[in-house]
N, C-alpha and C positions, 0 to 999 in steps of 0.2 A: 610310664610311657604308653602311648596308644598309637598303633600303626606307624611307629617310627617317629612320632612327633615328640618334641621336648616336653618333659613333664611340667607340673605346675611350680616346681622349685621349692617344694616343702613336703615333709612327710607327716605333718600335723594339719588337722583341719583348722583353718583360720576362724576367728570369731565370727559369729552371725553378723550379716550385713557387710562383710568384708569381701570385696571383689578381687579375684585374681584373674586379670584380663590382659596381661602384658605379653603373653605368649600365643602359640598356635592353639592351645587348649585353654578353656576358661572355666571358672568355678565361682559361684556365689550362692550362698544360702541366706534366705531372708527369714525373718521371725514372724511372718504373717500367716502361718498355718498352711493348709494344703491348697495353694493357689499359685499360679505362675505369674500373675500380674506384676508384683513388685520386682521381678527379675527382668522384665522386658527392657527398661531403659538401659540396664547394664549390658544385656545381650546385644541390643542394637548398637551401642557404643563399640563393643568388641567386633561385631559383624561388619561394621562400616569399613573396616580395613580390607575386607575381602569382597564385599558386594558393593559395587559402584554403579551409578547410573551411567548409561552410555552417553557419550558426548552428543550435543545437538547436531542435527544434520547440517552439512555445509550448504550454504546458500549458493545457488547457481550464479555464475559470473555473467552479467548482462552483455 
């Protein structure tokens, strides 16, 4: 648990390339060495639940 958030739901590390992104915390380890690039698509999928674009501005009524 981290700062009162629900844990990842496991006490074992999942296999490499397995994403745990269903909760408030997320985990994924890729097999591509020391780079963050392969994790970006997974991170963006997880973060999309929390970071939303603002709605478009309302058009003035004529």
